[in-house]
C-alpha positions in Angstrom: 0.0 0.0 0.0 1.5 3.3 -1.1 1.3 6.3 1.2 2.8 9.8 0.6 4.4 11.8 3.3 1.8 12.7 5.9 0.8 16.3 6.2 0.4 17.6 9.8 -2.3 20.1 9.9 -3.3 22.8 12.4 -6.8 22.4 13.9 -8.2 25.2 11.8 -6.9 23.7 8.6 -8.0 20.2 9.5 -11.6 21.5 9.8 -11.5 22.4 6.1 -9.3 19.7 4.7 -10.2 18.7 1.1 -9.4 15.4 -0.5 -9.1 14.1 -4.0 -10.6 11.0 -5.5 -11.3 8.1 -3.2 -9.5 4.8 -3.6 -8.9 2.1 -1.1 -5.1 1.6 -0.8 -4.6 4.9 -2.7 -2.9 8.2 -1.6 -3.6 9.5 1.9 -4.9 12.7 3.4 -4.9 14.0 6.9 -8.2 13.5 8.8 -9.5 16.0 11.2 -8.3 14.9 14.6 -5.7 17.5 15.5 -2.2 18.8 14.8 -0.6 15.8 16.5 2.1 15.6 19.1 2.0 15.5 22.8 0.1 18.0 24.8 2.4 20.9 25.9 3.8 19.9 29.2 2.5 16.4 29.0 4.8 13.5 29.8 5.0 10.7 27.3 5.0 7.4 29.2 5.6 5.3 26.1 3.7 3.7 23.2 0.3 2.4 24.0 0.6 -1.5 24.0 -0.5 -2.6 20.5 -3.0 -5.1 21.8 -4.9 -2.5 23.8 -8.6 -2.7 22.6 -10.1 0.6 21.4 -13.3 1.9 19.9 -13.0 4.7 17.3 -15.8 6.5 15.6 -15.4 8.2 12.2 -18.0 10.9 11.9 -18.7 12.2 8.4 -19.8 15.7 7.5 -23.4 16.0 6.5 -24.0 16.4 2.8 -25.9 19.6 1.7 -25.5 21.4 5.1 -27.1 24.6 3.9 -30.1 22.6 2.7 -30.3 20.8 6.0 -30.3 24.1 7.9 -33.1 25.4 5.7 -35.1 22.2 6.3 -34.7 22.5 10.1 -36.0 26.0 9.9 -38.9 24.9 7.7 -40.0 22.1 10.1 -39.6 24.3 13.2 -41.5 27.4 12.1 -45.1 27.7 10.7 -45.3 27.2 7.0 -45.9 24.4 4.4 -43.3 22.0 5.9 -44.0 22.9 9.6 -43.6 19.7 11.7 -43.3 17.5 8.6 -40.4 15.5 9.8 -38.0 13.2 8.0 -37.5 9.5 8.8 -34.0 8.2 9.5 -34.0 6.6 6.1 -34.9 9.9 4.4 -32.3 11.7 6.4 -29.6 9.2 5.4 -30.6 9.4 1.7 -30.3 13.1 1.5 -27.8 14.2 4.2 -25.8 11.0 5.0 -22.9 9.7 2.9 -23.4 7.4 0.0 -23.2 3.6 0.5 -20.2 3.6 -1.8 -18.3 6.0 0.4 -19.2 4.1 3.6 -18.3 0.7 2.0 -14.9 2.0 1.0 -14.1 3.1 4.4 -15.2 -0.1 6.1 -13.3 -2.2 3.6 -10.2 -0.2 4.2 -10.5 -0.7 7.9 -11.1 -4.4 7.6 -7.6 -4.8 6.0 -6.2 -4.1 9.4 -8.5 -6.4 11.2 -10.7 -3.6 12.4 -14.4 -4.4 12.6 -16.9 -1.6 12.0 -20.6 -0.9 12.2 -22.5 1.8 10.2 -25.2 3.8 11.9 -28.5 4.0 10.0 -28.0 7.7 9.2 -24.9 7.0 7.1 -22.9 9.5 9.1 -21.1 7.5 11.7 -18.9 4.4 11.4 -18.0 2.9 14.8 -14.9 0.7 14.6 -13.4 -1.8 17.1 -9.8 -2.8 16.9 -6.5 -2.6 18.8 -4.1 0.3 19.2 -1.7 -1.3 16.9 -4.3 -1.8 14.2 -5.3 1.9 14.4 -1.7 2.9 14.4 -1.4 1.2 11.0 -4.7 2.2 9.6 -4.3 5.9 10.5 -0.5 6.2 10.3 -0.2 7.5 13.8 1.6 6.4 17.0 -0.8 6.1 19.9 1.1 6.9 23.1 0.3 6.8 26.8 0.7 10.3 28.3 0.3 12.1 31.6 -0.9 15.6 32.2 -2.6 17.5 35.0 -2.8 14.4 37.1 -4.5 12.4 34.4 -3.1 9.4 32.4 -4.5 9.0 28.9 -3.6 7.9 25.5 -3.5 10.1 22.4 -2.0 9.9 18.9 1.3 11.4 18.0 0.7 12.7 14.5 -2.4 13.6 12.7 -4.5 10.6 11.5 -4.5 9.9 7.8 -7.1 8.1 5.7 -7.3 7.3 2.0 -7.2 10.4 -0.2 -10.7 11.7 -1.1 -12.1 10.8 2.3 -10.6 13.5 4.4 -12.8 16.2 2.9 -15.8 14.2 3.8 -14.8 13.3 7.4 -15.7 15.6 10.2 -13.9 13.9 13.1 -12.0 10.8 14.1 -12.9 10.3 17.7 -11.4 7.8 20.2 -7.8 7.8 19.2 -7.4 10.0 22.3 -9.3 9.5 25.5 -8.0 12.6 27.2 -10.4 14.3 29.6 -13.8 13.4 31.0 -16.9 15.4 30.7 -18.7 16.0 34.1 -22.2 15.9 35.3 -24.0 19.2 36.2 -24.8 18.4 39.8 -24.1 20.4 43.0 -24.9 19.6 46.6 -26.1 22.4 49.0 -23.9 24.0 51.6 -24.7 24.3 55.2 -27.8 22.3 55.2 -28.4 19.2 57.4 -29.3 16.3 55.1 -31.8 13.6 56.3 -30.3 10.8 58.4 -33.3 8.5 58.4 -34.6 6.2 55.7 -38.3 6.9 55.3 -40.5 5.7 52.5 -41.2 9.3 51.4 -38.8 12.1 50.5 -37.7 13.8 53.7 -39.5 17.0 54.7 -38.0 20.2 53.3 -36.7 18.5 50.1 -38.6 19.5 47.0 -40.2 16.9 44.8 -41.6 16.8 41.3 -45.0 17.8 42.7 -43.4 21.1 43.8 -42.2 21.7 40.2 -45.7 21.0 38.9 -47.1 23.7 41.1 -44.3 26.2 40.6 -44.4 26.1 36.8 -48.1 25.3 36.2 -47.9 21.8 34.8 -51.2 20.7 36.6 -53.7 21.7 33.8 -52.0 19.2 31.5 -52.4 16.4 34.0 -56.0 17.3 34.8 -56.7 17.1 31.0 -55.4 13.5 31.2 -51.9 14.0 29.6 -49.4 11.8 31.5 -47.1 10.8 28.6 -49.1 7.9 27.2 -47.6 6.6 24.0 -44.5 8.8 24.4 -40.8 7.9 24.9 -38.1 9.9 26.6 -34.4 9.4 25.8 -31.6 9.9 28.4 -28.0 10.2 27.1 -25.6 9.5 29.9 -22.1 8.4 30.8 -22.8 6.4 34.0 -24.9 3.3 34.7 -28.3 3.2 36.2 -29.8 1.0 39.0 -33.4 0.8 37.7 -34.7 -0.3 41.1 -33.8 3.2 42.6 -35.9 4.9 40.0 -38.9 2.7 40.6 -38.6 3.3 44.3 -38.4 7.0 43.8 -41.6 7.1 41.8 -43.4 4.8 44.3 -42.3 6.9 47.3 -43.6 10.0 45.4 -46.9 8.2 45.1 -46.8 8.1 41.3 -48.5 5.5 39.2 -46.0 4.8 36.5 -46.0 2.6 33.4 -44.8 -0.9 34.4 -41.5 -2.1 32.9 -41.0 1.4 31.4 -37.2 1.4 31.5 -34.9 0.2 28.7 -31.1 0.3 29.0 -29.0 0.6 25.8 -25.3 0.1 26.3 -23.4 2.2 23.7 -19.8 1.3 22.9 -19.8 -1.4 25.5 -21.5 0.6 28.2 -20.2 2.7 31.1 -19.3 -0.1 33.6 -20.9 -0.8 37.0 -23.1 1.5 38.9 -21.1 3.7 41.3 -21.0 7.1 42.9 -17.5 7.7 41.6 -18.5 7.1 37.9 -21.4 9.5 38.2 -24.4 7.2 38.5 -26.1 9.9 40.6 -26.5 11.9 37.4 -28.2 9.1 35.5 -30.4 8.5 38.6 -31.5 12.2 38.6 -32.2 12.2 34.9 -34.4 9.1 34.9 -36.2 9.9 38.2 -37.0 13.5 37.2 -38.0 12.9 33.6 -40.1 9.9 34.5 -41.9 11.6 37.4 -43.1 14.4 35.1 -44.4 12.0 32.4 -45.4 8.9 34.5 -46.9 7.0 31.7 -44.0 7.5 29.2 -41.4 4.9 28.4 -37.7 5.8 29.0 -34.7 4.6 27.1 -31.3 5.2 28.8 -28.4 5.4 26.4 -25.4 4.5 28.6 -21.9 5.1 27.2 -18.4 5.1 28.7 -17.0 8.3 29.9 -13.6 8.9 28.3 -12.7 10.9 25.3 -15.3 11.8 22.8 -16.5 8.6 21.3 -19.0 7.3 23.8 -20.8 10.6 24.3 -21.1 11.4 20.6 -22.1 7.8 19.8 -24.8 7.8 22.5 -26.4 10.9 20.9 -26.2 9.4 17.4 -27.7 6.1 18.7 -30.6 8.0 20.2 -31.4 10.0 17.0 -30.9 7.1 14.6 -33.2 4.9 16.7 -35.7 7.8 16.5 -37.9 6.3 19.1 -37.8 9.0 21.7 -39.6 12.2 21.0 -37.5 14.1 23.6 -33.9 13.5 24.6 -31.8 15.1 27.3 -28.3 15.0 28.7 -26.8 16.6 31.7 -23.1 16.0 31.0 -20.7 18.4 29.5 -17.4 20.3 29.5 -16.4 23.8 28.6 -15.6 25.4 25.3 -12.3 26.5 26.8 -11.3 23.0 27.6 -12.2 21.7 24.2 -10.5 24.5 22.3 -7.4 23.9 24.4 -7.5 20.3 23.5 -7.9 21.1 19.8 -4.9 23.4 20.0 -2.7 20.7 21.5 -3.8 18.0 19.1 -5.5 15.6 21.4 -9.1 16.6 20.7 -10.6 16.5 17.2 -11.4 19.9 15.7 -14.7 18.3 14.6 -15.6 17.2 18.1 -18.0 20.1 18.9 -19.6 19.9 15.5 -20.2 16.1 15.9 -22.7 17.0 18.7 -24.3 19.6 16.5 -24.8 17.1 13.6 -26.6 14.8 16.0 -28.8 17.7 17.2 -29.5 18.7 13.6 -30.6 15.2 12.7 -32.8 15.2 15.8 -34.3 18.5 14.9 -35.2 17.5 11.3 -36.7 14.3 12.7 -38.8 16.2 15.2 -36.9 15.2 18.4 -36.9 17.9 21.1 -33.4 17.9 22.6 -32.2 19.4 25.9 -28.8 19.9 27.5 -27.8 21.3 30.9 -26.1 24.7 30.6 -23.7 24.0 33.5 -23.3 24.9 37.2 -20.3 27.3 37.3 -22.2 30.4 36.5 -20.5 32.5 33.8 -17.2 30.5 34.3 -17.8 27.0 32.9 -14.1 26.3 32.5 -13.5 26.6 36.2 -15.6 23.5 36.9 -12.6 21.3 36.2 -10.0 20.9 38.8 -7.4 23.7 38.2 -9.5 25.0 35.3 -9.0 28.6 34.0 -11.2 31.3 35.5 -12.2 33.1 32.2 -15.7 33.8 31.1 -16.8 30.7 29.3 -19.8 28.5 28.5 -20.5 24.8 28.5 -20.4 22.4 25.7 -22.5 20.7 24.1 -25.3 23.0 25.4 -23.6 25.8 23.3 -24.9 24.2 20.1 -27.5 26.3 18.3 -29.5 23.2 17.6 -30.2 22.1 21.2 -32.3 23.8 23.9 -29.9 24.9 26.7 -31.4 24.5 30.2 -30.4 27.0 32.8 -31.2 27.4 36.5 -32.9 29.6 39.0 -33.2 29.9 42.8 -36.8 29.7 44.2 -38.1 32.3 46.6 -38.5 31.7 50.3 -36.6 31.5 53.5 -33.7 29.1 53.9 -32.7 27.9 57.4 -29.1 26.9 58.3 -27.7 25.5 61.5 -24.2 26.8 62.0 -21.7 27.0 64.8 -22.8 30.6 65.3 -26.4 29.5 65.7 -29.5 29.4 63.4 -29.2 31.4 60.2 -32.2 32.4 58.1 -31.7 33.7 54.6 -34.6 35.0 52.5 -34.8 35.1 48.7 -37.7 37.5 48.0 -38.4 36.4 44.4 -37.3 33.8 41.9 -33.9 34.8 40.5 -31.2 33.6 38.3 -29.2 31.0 40.2 -25.9 32.4 41.6 -24.6 31.6 45.1 -23.7 35.3 45.7 -26.8 35.8 47.9 -24.9 33.7 50.5 -21.6 35.6 50.2 -22.4 38.0 53.1 -22.7 35.1 55.5 -19.1 33.9 55.2 -18.4 34.2 58.9 -21.4 32.0 59.9 -20.2 29.3 57.5 -16.8 29.4 59.2 -14.7 30.9 56.4 -11.7 33.2 57.1 -12.8 35.8 54.5 -15.6 36.6 52.1 -13.2 36.2 49.2 -12.2 32.7 50.3 -15.9 31.7 50.6 -16.9 33.2 47.3 -14.0 31.8 45.2 -14.6 28.3 46.6 -18.3 28.4 46.0 -18.4 29.9 42.5 -21.6 28.1 41.3 -24.6 29.2 39.4 -26.6 28.9 36.2 -24.3 28.4 33.2 -24.7 31.2 30.8 -23.0 33.6 28.4 -21.8 33.6 24.8 -20.3 30.9 22.7 -17.0 31.4 21.1 -17.6 28.6 18.6 -21.1 29.4 17.2 -22.5 32.6 15.9 -25.9 34.0 17.1 -28.6 31.8 15.5 -31.4 33.4 13.6 -34.0 32.6 16.2 -32.2 34.7 18.7 -31.5 37.7 16.5 -33.6 40.7 17.2 -34.7 39.5 20.6 -34.4 42.2 23.3 -31.5 41.4 25.5 -29.7 39.0 23.1 -26.0 40.1 22.6 -26.5 42.9 25.0 -26.0 42.4 28.7 -25.7 43.9 32.2 -23.2 42.3 34.5 -22.0 42.4 38.1 -18.4 41.3 38.2 -18.1 39.6 41.6 -15.0 37.7 40.3 -12.3 39.0 37.9 -9.8 36.6 36.4 -6.2 37.4 37.3 -2.7 35.8 36.9 -3.4 34.7 33.3 -6.8 33.3 34.3 -5.4 31.0 37.0 -7.1 32.8 39.9 -9.9 35.3 40.7 -9.9 38.6 42.4 -13.1 39.1 44.5 -15.1 42.3 44.5 -17.4 42.5 47.5 -19.4 45.4 46.2 -19.5 45.1 42.4 -21.2 47.8 40.3 -23.4 47.0 37.3 -21.6 47.3 34.0 -23.2 47.0 30.6 -21.7 45.6 27.4 -22.4 43.8 24.1 -21.2 40.4 22.9 -21.8 38.1 20.0 -22.2 34.4 19.5 -24.8 31.8 20.5 -26.4 33.0 23.7 -27.0 30.4 26.4 -29.2 29.3 28.2 -32.6 29.3 26.4 -34.8 29.1 29.5 -34.5 28.2 33.2 -36.2 26.5 36.1 -35.2 25.8 39.7 -31.6 24.4 39.9 -30.1 25.9 43.1 -29.2 23.1 45.4 -30.2 25.3 48.3 -33.7 25.0 47.0 -33.0 21.7 45.4 -34.8 18.4 45.0 -34.8 15.0 46.7 -32.9 12.2 45.0 -33.2 8.6 45.9 -30.3 6.1 45.5 -29.2 3.2 47.6 -25.6 4.3 46.8 -26.1 7.3 49.2 -26.5 5.1 52.3 -23.3 4.9 54.4 -22.4 5.0 58.1 -21.9 8.7 57.8 -25.2 9.2 56.0 -27.6 6.4 56.9 -30.2 7.4 54.3 -31.0 6.7 50.7 -32.1 10.3 50.2 -30.1 13.4 49.4 -31.0 17.0 48.4 -29.1 18.0 45.2 -29.4 20.7 42.6 -27.9 21.8 39.3 -29.0 22.4 35.8 -28.8 18.6 35.5 -32.3 18.6 36.9 -33.7 21.1 34.4 -32.8 19.3 31.2 -34.5 15.9 32.0 -37.4 17.8 33.5 -38.0 19.5 30.2 -37.7 16.2 28.4 -40.4 14.8 30.6 -42.6 17.9 30.2 -42.1 17.6 26.4 -43.6 14.1 26.5 -46.9 15.3 28.0 -46.9 18.3 25.6 -46.4 16.0 22.6 -49.3 13.9 23.8 -51.4 17.0 24.1 -50.5 18.3 20.7 -50.9 14.9 19.1 -47.5 15.2 17.3 -43.9 15.9 18.1 -43.5 19.6 18.7 -39.8 19.2 17.6 -37.0 21.6 18.1 -38.1 24.1 20.7 -35.9 27.1 20.1 -37.3 28.7 16.9 -40.8 28.3 18.5 -40.2 29.5 22.0 -38.3 32.6 21.0 -41.3 33.4 18.7 -43.6 32.9 21.7 -41.5 35.0 24.0 -41.5 37.9 21.6 -45.3 37.8 21.3 -48.0 39.6 23.1 -48.8 36.6 25.4 -45.5 35.2 26.3 -45.6 31.9 28.3 -42.3 33.0 29.9 -41.6 35.1 32.9 -38.3 36.9 32.1 -36.0 37.5 35.0 -35.1 41.0 34.1 -34.3 42.5 37.6 -30.9 44.1 37.5 -28.2 44.1 40.1 -26.8 41.6 42.6 -30.1 39.9 43.3 -30.4 38.2 39.9 -27.1 37.1 38.5 -25.1 34.0 37.7 -22.0 35.5 39.3 -21.6 37.8 36.3 -24.5 38.3 34.0 -27.6 39.9 35.5 -30.9 41.1 34.2 -31.7 44.1 32.1 -35.0 45.9 32.8 -37.5 45.3 30.1 -35.4 42.7 28.3 -36.9 39.5 27.0 -33.6 37.6 27.4 -30.7 37.6 29.8 -27.6 35.4 29.6 -28.1 34.0 33.1 -31.6 32.5 32.8 -32.4 32.9 29.1 -36.0 33.7 28.3 -36.8 33.1 32.0 -39.1 30.6 33.6 -42.0 28.9 31.7 -45.7 28.7 32.4 -46.0 25.1 31.1 -49.7 25.1 30.5 -49.5 28.3 28.6 -46.5 27.0 26.7 -48.4 23.9 25.7 -51.3 25.9 24.6 -49.1 27.9 22.2 -47.4 24.8 20.9 -50.8 23.3 20.2 -52.2 26.5 18.6 -49.5 26.3 15.9 -51.1 23.2 14.6 -49.7 20.8 12.0 -47.4 17.9 12.5 -46.9 14.4 11.3 -47.4 11.5 13.8 -44.3 10.0 15.4 -42.7 7.2 13.4 
């Protein structure tokens, strides 16, 4: 087999690589993985043993991307094609790659003993082989490396594939397993958790019934809509214990569909159920979505957490099965981390766009998709240990083709028992979630200074402006989009490695560009959080199966469950929410309550409200009135029945 000298490409060039004619065994072109080489500062431990098993996914670029964008707009806004969705086969025929292209790739891989499967959308080929086989197939050297306390493998050199293929390939995922995305969960501070094991959620912890009252879901239930005939999809990177979910629903006195859970292991699955792996996240997602649509079925797409392959493959599995009418995920990382990985060559430049392709397929097939916006306020990158302190947003909730779920704090009085005595903190009205309302009580919580307390507890609703995606059409012209008010409690210093705390920030105003996230928000503050049931919680130190937890991780699956009952009400999939809800919010009878109060009582540690604005980059369009929202979805009419 003849190969020319390999061309090492920068991340930016790799994203636009063009190839010549395809021929198995012919010339080679660089594929979009990265520029190659070890991460700056990483220690190379040696070559990865050639017999190490690996799963690699080759994600193709969609054909006719401009046409696909127009089609998504057409099915998501009133008009002749409104809610006239494509089947997976129709999507594959128009936007997937030709069978000839797919066959040539799989035949090429088979020459190295690499087995492969093709997803029904003709966009993703998932391959299983050894490190040695992939070394040969992609002309790389996969090496074990260590950086930032993590040990991982990554390729030295940019992967190459037969000429003519590189221009069609978006990403080669799995040659590197650097980094792990994290769940968007936060535990409360200063609150005594239940130490008994009752058969009902402990007093003081919120339940799905509280959400139903807070956001006016009740009229849909009273009309008989409980999710009958609907399916919810959960994309996750940790395993589920189904018994915990059924116990949660029973203890909340919910009559649920029997045998409603199906587990789909993607890329071999995530391994055993455990706290360390993040099973609490999967538990939250299933319990919350299933509680809000008690008669809906739930499919849990469980993938391994390592590198990009499992996460992306889980999404593509969900959309190519096309069974779930709503899909949510509450895992993510930051754009900053991904862009750093791309610069250093151990993350594919096409990694972010791979999620967007999955979301685009979901949108054109009528699947409503939701992703948690994150729990580090305006500083998503800081969530990782030692992460930079710059303004940043989470990924993949930054994609313009997913509905980004942000968080709020509910009004009321919170009671804490501290060494200094009982402390009561009152939040007068629902606000964008940011822990700054607890900053003044640093002494009571036993901290040496307010700065130490604030910088350690920098949590809140993920929100801000994407550096990867421009402002989508549905956000353009909406009051508050790309214009913000801010209260800079924390200012990055020392090349973004630390924060300087400002105890009395003044409101500043500015403008920005890019995809604005989140799109809407509901309660996510752990101080006003929800009860979660898991037998994993029970220990000598905490003899209870219940914990109060918060995070935007709750909001994404809650919206997926709510969508199931709205779809039942409408009689069709309502599809991609964003073009529709921004239209609703700009109308005379908006089903959203915008959180437009300005100042330090309504911020995500940076972005605050702007009086009179429809949108703010801490809580999006605000909080929904679900019954009113369902009415507007239904009033638009149209729609094809689910496949």
